[in-house]
N, C-alpha and C positions, 0 to 999 in steps of 0.2 A: 505494501498500499503506501502512493508517493508519498502521505504524509509523515508518517510513521520515522521518529529521527532511529543514524546507526547504534547495533549496542554499542552502551556504554555510553551514550548522548543523550544530550536532553535536547527535546523537541524544542521547535521554534512555536512561540506562540503563534502567533499570527496563522500561520500553515492548518495548528492544532486546530485554532479557532472557525480557520475559515473551511477546515474540512467536517466538524463537529456541525455548523451550518449545514455546509450542502448536505449535508449527510443524513438530518430529521429529512423525513419523509420519503427519499433518494434512495434507490439500491447504491450498493459500493459498485456494483458492475460500472452504472449510470453516470458512479461521480469524479473514478479516476481518469479518464483521459477531460471531459468536464474541469477539475482539479486546477493540471496542468494546463489546462490554456486561459483559466484564469489568472492564475500564477506568472503566463507570461506580462500577459494584459496589467495585471497592477502587482507587478512584486514584492509592496512592502505593503504595510500601512496607512505608508503616508501617500505612494501612491496610489491609493484607493479612496481616501481621503482626499484629494483632488481631482481624481476624476469629477464627469458629469454624471448627475442622477441617472439620467437615460443611457447614459455611457455603462455602467453597472447593470444597468434593469436589460439592457441586448444581452451581454457577456450570460446574464441570470438566463436569458429563453431558454426555454424546453426542458427546464429542473424543478419548472413550479412551486408553489407555495412562495408567491414573488414577494409578500411581505417579509420572507427571510431576506432577501437581495436589501430591498430600501432601509429596514434593520442595520444592516453589517455594513450599508457604508455609514448610514447614524452614525455609527457605531466607529469608525474609523475619521469619521471628524470629530466625534469625539477624544477619540485618544490624541487625536493629531492636536486638537488644542489646546488638550490638556499635558502636554510634553511629550508625547510619542512615546509613553509606557504604559502600559497593559498594566490593569489591577493583577495582585500578584493573588487576594484572596478572592474565594467567593462571593462574599457579601459585597465587596468593590466591584465585582465580574457583574454580579444581580446590578446594581443602580447602573447598568450601560443600556441605550436603547434595544430588548426586542431580546436578553439573554435571560432564558428564564433555569428554573433550579436546576434541569440537564445539561445544558450548556459551560452553565459557570461550573458546573463541579465536576465534566470534566477537562476545561480548559486549567482549574486550579489543582486536577490531580496530575495530570501528563504534563502539564507547557512548568508547573512548580511546585511538585509534589506533595501539594497538603494532599492531609490524609480523607477525603473522601471519596466517596464509590458512586460514580453518577450511575441514574437510574432509568437503561436506555431497555426497549422487548426483549433483548437479549440478557440481561442482570434480573426482570420481571419473572423470568422463565426459571434463568435456577432458582431464584431465592423460592420460588414456590413451590420448585418441585425438592430441592432439601429441606424446605422447614414442612413442605403438602400445604400450603393454604388455598388453601378450598372455597375462600370468598373470591367470587368471581371483579375482573377489572370490569370495570375502573374500581372500583370502592375500595380492593383492596392496594390499592398502589400506597396508600401511607406507611401501610405498614407491611409491605415490601421493601419500601424503602427506607421506614428504620430494620428493618431483617440486614439488608446487606448492607447497611453501615456497620451493621455488628463484627463483622470480616474483618473491620480493621485493630480490631483488636488481636488481633492475629500477629507478634511482633515479626511476622517476615512481611507481611502486606504491610503493614505499619512501616516500615524501613524503606520499602518501596514503593509509595501509592498510584505512582505514576505507570509503574509496568504492573501493576493490580490489574489495575481498573480493564488495561487494557487484555491482560490476561483472561479475565473475565470474561470480556466484549466475544476474544476470541471462543472462548469453552463454549458462549451459548448458540455463535452462527457455525459452527462445524462437531460440535459433540450433542450439547444439548438441547438438539435442535426440535423446533414443532412436532417435526415429526419423526419419528422413528426413532431417538434419539440413543446413541449411541452407549448405552449404560455400561456396557465390557469393559470400556476403554478407557471411562471416567475417572479423573486422580477424586473424585467424589461419592463416587458408587457406593461405598459403605457408607455414608453420613447419608445418603438423602431419603428421606422421610419418603416419600412420592414413588422411588424406587422397590423400596422394603415393603411398603404396604401393594405395590402392581397399581397404580393408577398414576408413573410418570408421566403418559403421552395426550391426559386426562387435565390436565394442568401447564400456563393454570387456566383455568375458568374462565369465562367472558360472557357480560350479557347481552342477551339476543341483540340486534341494531333497527334501530328502527327505519324504516322504508323511506328511502330519498325519494322527494316530490320532482314531477317531472317540468322544466322548465321549458323556451319555447324558444329563437330568434331566428332571424332573414336576416343576411350579412350579402351585401353588393362587391362581387370582383371587378372593378376596372382594370382597365387595359391596356396600354397606347398602340403603334406600332415600332417604339425604340421597346419593346418587349419589358418594360415598365409596369409595376403595380402602386396602384393610390392606396395609403395605410393613413390610421389617424390616428391620436397618441391618448390615450383613456386617460380617465382624471387621475392626477395623483395619488388620492387616494380613495380606498374601499376594494375594491376585487380589483385583482389584476394591475391594479392602479401604477400608474404610469407607461404600463405594457405599450408597443404597440400589437393593432388588429386591424380587421377587413373591415371595412366600414360596416353600421347595419343596425337592427333594432335596439329595441334593450328586450335582455332577457323576463317573461312572465310565464305563468299558469297555464293560461291559453294560446290556445296556437296560431297565430297569424292571418287573415286572411291576406293574397298577395294585392292587391290593390289597396290595402291601409300599409300593409309594408313597405310598398315606393313609394310615399312621404319620406320615408328616413333611405334613401337612395340616393347619391351622389348627385345632383344639378347635372351636371359636363357629361355623366353618361348618359346614351339616347339608348331605344330598343331590347332591352334586357331580357335577358333570356334565360329562363331555368335550366339549373344544370340538375341531369340525375341524380339519383341518390342524394343521402342524411349525415353530415358529420353528428356524430357525437360523440359526448367526455360527463368525464365525474368526475364533479367538485366534491368537496366535503360534504356540504349541505342537501347539496342535491345533480342532477344529475340534466344535462341540456342536450339539444336535438335544434338542428340548424340546417336552414335553406340553406341555394346560396344561387343569385343569378350574377350573371356574368356579363358585359359589355365591354366593349371596344371603342378609342378613340384615337384620332390618330398621337395628338401629342398630351400627356397630363397636365394640367395649370394646379396643382398644392393649393388648396386654401390654407387660412387657419386655424392652426391644431391638423396641418395634414403632410404628408410623407409623400416622397415618390421610388422605389428602387427598387432594383432589379429583381425575377424571382426569385434568384441565388440571395441576394440581401434579405429577403423579407423572408426567405425558409432561416437564415441563420438567428436573427433577430426576435421573428415569434414566436407568442408564446406558442404550447402544444398542442390548447385548443384551434387555436387561429391555422394550423400547420396543418390541422387534421379539414378544416375547410378548403383550402389552398390545393390539396392534394383530392378535390372533389370535382378539380376543371385543372388539369393537364394541359402541361402545351400553351 
């Protein structure tokens, strides 16, 4: 993993912080190459703080949960304004924009060897099985956090908190897995209360998820003869705040009638044609179904809040939900 320090070396706080933020809600496989690309563009906290927010948001495109990028940028500016040195303790880290309990504990442990045990999904699973906690998540989270922090009572863990935290992550990711845990090679097999009871695969229990409502949107892809497309910048606050998008209607619970939706089409486009298919995307609290109309003009003249990009540039800068729309209309 490119954010891990070499043996015997302490990790760079900026790289650890960046990796922990990227890894929230995103897989290790997806983060690896994006982490390297982000570092190439913003190699240190000063470079990130000095960058325009729009550049940071575009570099984050495709990683999802875009409030993370806005908070990352705000954190960088706060640290730079305070002299450039990151807080070393959990309380100081929690005071920065968007840094919650997990991220603060992870940075404190891994970068600064503070005796903290970060509680991610892997650590929750290990603790739930070791101590046979049958209360379902998310209600069990405070108890699991307290039990995991109790690992620091071990002298070896307390002597190397950063290494211990990463070892615990790896134990959950590679051995104490959600399905078919490799109990026969687990170093904690004899101490595992769930394994002793034969219920390890049932833990941690999770409360049933509520069904997400379905919302609808209609978007308008305007191309010109130079192969460019019209995009617009979303408002800085709210869902996908500050990101580029294909212009369109608001997202609502009632399906849009085509004539009604046309009031939201870019005015310079004429002869809008429906594109076959539908793009679907899942957000945390709702599912989204989108229809697409396409039109072509000789040359796009962007208005206020609008930008023109090549298709390749748009593919790089747009969030995943908008990339799905673009792929409905190849060419």
